[in-house]
C-alpha positions in Angstrom: -13.4 -87.5 -19.4 -10.0 -85.6 -18.1 -9.2 -84.3 -21.4 -12.7 -82.3 -21.8 -12.5 -81.2 -17.7 -9.1 -79.9 -18.8 -10.7 -78.1 -21.4 -12.9 -76.8 -19.0 -10.3 -75.8 -16.7 -8.7 -73.9 -19.6 -11.8 -71.8 -20.6 -12.4 -70.8 -17.2 -8.9 -70.0 -16.2 -8.6 -67.8 -19.8 -11.5 -66.1 -18.7 -10.4 -65.1 -15.5 -6.6 -64.3 -16.3 -7.9 -62.3 -19.4 -10.7 -60.5 -17.1 -8.4 -59.6 -14.2 -5.9 -58.4 -16.6 -8.3 -55.9 -18.6 -10.0 -55.1 -15.4 -13.3 -55.6 -17.1 -15.3 -57.9 -19.7 -17.2 -55.3 -21.3 -15.0 -53.8 -24.7 -15.5 -53.6 -28.7 -18.9 -55.0 -29.8 -20.2 -55.8 -26.3 -20.5 -52.8 -25.3 -23.1 -52.5 -27.3 -24.8 -55.5 -26.2 -24.3 -55.0 -22.7 -25.7 -51.5 -23.1 -29.4 -53.1 -23.7 -28.7 -54.5 -19.6 -28.5 -50.6 -18.8 -31.6 -49.5 -20.6 -29.5 -48.1 -23.2 -30.9 -49.4 -26.5 -28.7 -50.2 -29.6 -28.6 -51.7 -33.2 -27.0 -54.9 -31.8 -29.5 -57.7 -31.1 -31.3 -58.1 -27.5 -31.0 -61.5 -26.5 -27.9 -61.5 -25.4 -28.7 -59.0 -22.8 -31.7 -61.0 -21.9 -29.2 -64.5 -21.4 -27.2 -62.1 -19.0 -29.8 -60.3 -17.2 -30.3 -62.3 -14.0 -26.9 -62.2 -13.4 -26.8 -58.5 -14.0 -29.6 -58.0 -12.1 -28.3 -59.8 -9.4 -24.9 -58.9 -9.2 -24.3 -55.6 -11.9 -20.9 -57.0 -11.9 -19.8 -57.4 -15.3 -17.2 -60.4 -14.7 -19.6 -62.6 -13.3 -22.1 -61.7 -16.5 -19.0 -62.6 -18.9 -18.5 -65.8 -16.6 -22.3 -67.0 -17.3 -21.5 -66.6 -20.9 -18.5 -69.5 -20.3 -20.6 -71.6 -18.8 -23.1 -71.6 -21.0 -20.4 -72.3 -23.8 -19.5 -75.5 -21.8 -22.7 -76.3 -21.4 -23.2 -76.4 -24.7 -20.0 -78.7 -25.5 -21.4 -80.8 -23.2 -25.0 -81.2 -24.9 -23.1 -81.5 -28.6 -21.0 -84.6 -26.9 -23.3 -86.0 -25.8 -25.4 -85.4 -29.6 -21.9 -86.7 -31.5 -22.3 -90.2 -29.2 -25.9 -90.5 -30.6 -23.9 -91.4 -34.0 -20.0 -91.6 -33.5 -18.2 -93.5 -31.2 -17.2 -91.9 -27.7 -14.0 -91.3 -28.8 -14.5 -89.8 -31.9 -17.1 -87.4 -30.1 -14.8 -86.9 -27.4 -11.6 -85.8 -29.9 -14.0 -83.5 -32.1 -15.4 -82.3 -28.5 -11.5 -81.1 -28.3 -11.1 -79.9 -31.4 -14.0 -77.2 -31.9 -12.9 -76.3 -28.2 -9.5 -76.2 -28.7 -8.9 -75.5 -32.5 -11.2 -73.5 -33.3 -12.5 -69.6 -32.6 -14.7 -70.7 -29.9 -11.9 -70.7 -27.7 -11.1 -66.9 -28.1 -14.8 -66.1 -28.2 -16.1 -68.8 -25.5 -13.1 -68.1 -23.0 -12.0 -64.4 -23.3 -14.4 -62.3 -25.4 -17.2 -63.3 -24.1 -19.5 -60.4 -23.5 -20.6 -60.9 -27.0 -22.9 -62.6 -28.7 -21.0 -65.3 -30.3 -20.8 -67.5 -27.4 -24.3 -67.7 -26.8 -25.3 -68.3 -30.7 -22.9 -71.1 -30.0 -25.3 -72.2 -27.3 -28.5 -71.5 -28.5 -27.4 -73.3 -31.5 -26.5 -76.5 -29.6 -29.6 -76.6 -27.6 -31.4 -76.3 -31.6 -29.8 -78.8 -32.9 -30.4 -81.1 -29.8 -34.0 -80.6 -30.1 -33.9 -81.0 -34.0 -32.3 -84.2 -33.8 -35.1 -85.4 -31.4 -37.6 -84.0 -32.9 -39.9 -84.8 -30.2 -41.6 -81.1 -29.6 -41.7 -79.2 -32.8 -43.2 -76.0 -30.7 -39.6 -76.1 -28.2 -37.4 -76.6 -31.9 -39.3 -73.8 -33.0 -38.8 -72.0 -29.9 -35.2 -72.3 -30.0 -34.8 -70.8 -33.0 -36.5 -67.8 -32.6 -34.0 -68.2 -29.4 -31.1 -68.5 -31.8 -32.3 -65.7 -34.5 -33.0 -63.6 -30.6 -28.8 -63.7 -30.2 -28.1 -63.0 -33.8 -30.5 -62.5 -36.3 -28.3 -63.9 -39.3 -29.0 -66.9 -37.6 -32.5 -67.5 -38.2 -30.9 -69.4 -41.3 -30.5 -72.6 -39.0 -34.3 -72.6 -39.6 -32.9 -74.3 -42.9 -32.7 -77.8 -41.9 -36.0 -78.0 -40.9 -37.3 -77.7 -44.6 -37.8 -81.5 -45.3 -39.4 -82.2 -42.0 -41.8 -79.6 -42.6 -45.6 -80.8 -42.7 -49.0 -79.0 -42.1 -49.1 -81.0 -39.0 -46.1 -78.9 -37.6 -45.5 -75.7 -39.7 -48.1 -73.8 -37.0 -46.5 -75.0 -33.7 -42.8 -74.3 -35.4 -43.7 -70.9 -36.5 -45.5 -70.1 -33.5 -42.5 -71.3 -31.0 -40.1 -69.2 -33.0 -42.8 -65.9 -32.9 -42.7 -66.4 -28.9 -39.3 -66.4 -28.6 -38.1 -63.8 -31.2 -41.0 -61.2 -30.1 -38.7 -59.4 -27.4 -36.2 -58.7 -30.9 -39.4 -57.2 -32.8 -40.8 -55.1 -29.4 -37.0 -53.7 -29.5 -36.7 -53.0 -33.4 -40.5 -51.4 -33.1 -38.4 -49.3 -30.6 -35.6 -48.4 -32.0 -36.9 -47.8 -35.6 -40.8 -47.5 -35.3 -41.0 -50.8 -37.8 -41.2 -53.9 -35.9 -40.0 -55.9 -38.9 -37.1 -53.5 -39.5 -33.5 -54.2 -37.7 -31.9 -50.5 -37.4 -28.9 -52.9 -39.1 -30.3 -51.8 -42.7 -30.3 -48.2 -41.7 -26.6 -48.6 -40.6 -25.1 -51.3 -42.3 -25.5 -52.5 -46.5 -25.5 -55.6 -48.4 -24.5 -56.4 -51.6 -25.4 -59.4 -52.5 -24.4 -59.2 -56.1 -20.4 -59.3 -55.0 -20.0 -61.2 -52.4 -16.2 -61.4 -50.7 -16.3 -65.0 -50.5 -12.8 -65.5 -50.6 -11.9 -62.4 -48.8 -13.7 -63.9 -46.1 -12.4 -67.5 -46.1 -8.5 -66.3 -46.7 -7.8 -62.9 -46.0 -5.3 -62.6 -44.1 -6.0 -60.8 -41.2 -9.2 -62.9 -39.8 -9.9 -65.7 -42.7 -12.2 -68.5 -41.3 -9.8 -70.9 -42.9 -6.6 -69.6 -42.7 -6.4 -68.9 -39.3 -8.8 -71.7 -38.0 -8.2 -74.5 -40.4 -10.5 -77.0 -38.5 -13.3 -75.3 -40.1 -12.3 -76.9 -43.5 -12.0 -80.4 -41.9 -15.8 -79.6 -41.1 -16.6 -78.5 -44.0 -15.3 -81.2 -46.3 -16.5 -83.6 -43.3 -20.7 -82.5 -44.4 -19.7 -83.2 -47.9 -17.6 -86.2 -47.3 -21.2 -87.6 -45.7 -23.5 -86.0 -47.9 -24.9 -83.6 -44.8 -25.9 -81.3 -47.2 -28.7 -79.6 -45.0 -26.6 -78.4 -42.5 -23.8 -77.7 -45.5 -26.3 -75.3 -46.9 -26.8 -73.2 -43.6 -23.1 -72.8 -43.2 -22.8 -71.9 -47.1 -25.6 -69.2 -46.8 -24.1 -67.6 -43.4 -21.1 -67.6 -45.7 -22.8 -65.9 -49.0 -24.4 -63.3 -46.3 -21.4 -62.3 -44.3 -19.4 -62.0 -47.6 -22.1 -59.6 -49.0 -22.1 -57.4 -46.1 -20.9 -54.3 -46.3 -18.2 -55.2 -43.9 -18.1 -58.3 -44.5 -14.2 -58.1 -42.8 -16.3 -58.4 -39.4 -14.6 -56.1 -37.6 -11.8 -56.7 -35.0 -12.7 -60.1 -35.4 -10.5 -63.2 -34.3 -11.3 -66.0 -37.5 -14.7 -65.1 -38.9 -16.4 -64.8 -35.7 -19.5 -64.5 -37.4 -19.2 -68.6 -38.3 -19.1 -69.5 -34.2 -22.8 -70.5 -34.8 -22.0 -73.3 -37.4 -19.3 -74.8 -35.1 -22.3 -77.5 -34.1 -22.7 -77.9 -37.5 -19.2 -78.2 -39.0 -18.7 -80.5 -35.7 -20.7 -83.2 -37.4 -18.6 -83.3 -40.6 -15.4 -82.6 -37.9 -16.5 -86.2 -36.7 -17.0 -87.8 -39.5 -13.4 -87.0 -41.1 -12.0 -88.6 -37.4 -14.2 -91.4 -37.6 -12.6 -92.3 -41.1 -9.3 -91.6 -39.7 -9.7 -93.7 -36.6 -10.0 -96.6 -39.0 -6.2 -96.4 -39.8 -5.6 -95.7 -36.2 -5.1 -92.3 -36.8 -3.7 -90.7 -33.5 -6.1 -87.7 -33.9 -4.6 -85.9 -31.0 -0.9 -86.1 -32.0 -1.3 -85.6 -35.5 -4.0 -83.2 -35.7 -5.7 -81.4 -32.7 -3.0 -80.9 -31.0 -1.2 -78.7 -34.0 -3.7 -77.1 -34.9 -4.8 -76.3 -31.0 -1.1 -75.0 -30.4 -1.4 -72.5 -33.8 -4.6 -71.6 -32.6 -3.6 -70.7 -29.3 -0.5 -69.0 -30.6 -2.8 -67.0 -33.4 -5.0 -65.9 -30.5 -1.9 -64.9 -28.5 -0.8 -62.3 -31.7 -4.3 -61.5 -31.6 -4.4 -59.9 -28.2 -1.1 -58.1 -28.4 -1.3 -56.5 -31.7 -5.4 -55.3 -31.0 -4.2 -54.9 -26.7 -7.0 -57.0 -25.8 
């Protein structure tokens, strides 16, 4: 518990130090998500602005808006910790959460660049997975799938995990929940493009599904996902090791979609920012590898988590220095 509390303190300290140093939390792509709050539509999804709206309306303070994203990240880590404990030991679950929080790009997008969509996709994906694993309300599961798509449309791919469980008596509830939650985005598309089924992204961005840049997305020197955050490799290998093919399929489809995008390098991205929403899935793979290693009494914190966290921290500092953020 002390280790987790220390992790939370690092996230909060990192956020306030970065925000105070810059004197703002809105910059880069975050400006376009934040623009919805000031009634300036953009091609970016409207979900983050809906999440931030209560804080913005009460305070009109962008630092507090960013703070709400950090709290959402911490809350999601707590939920993910609880989920992992349903399948793994308390120690393995805690080590996995610390690894995700410290050695992945969540450290950057959940603590520093928080007025963006990525921390909130992690938050929404975690809640969706929690509801899916409990399978108590199909409407709620569909609703949070819609919320996930509301944050970033590409994350509707999470619906793939529902395929083995689709039946005549639950499809209606899943679809209804998803449509209800996703409706604000449909309305936003109607307003911005004149077609509720057409994202403005398709008029500004392109996709080439016949020539995906998969090696570039994973290994390019500037921000390759596997190269900059190797903990994600462990997650993918773990999903294969445990034959968790549906979680793996969501990650691979995300990879294919991003790699087919005209801006496959994801702009000024720290590691592969489009994959922050996949971290809850990869955490189950990481936990599987950690559980296997723990049988041989491998000191996870000293041999894997600590070194990868130090490497991640140094990489983030380097990234901040070269981008001026």
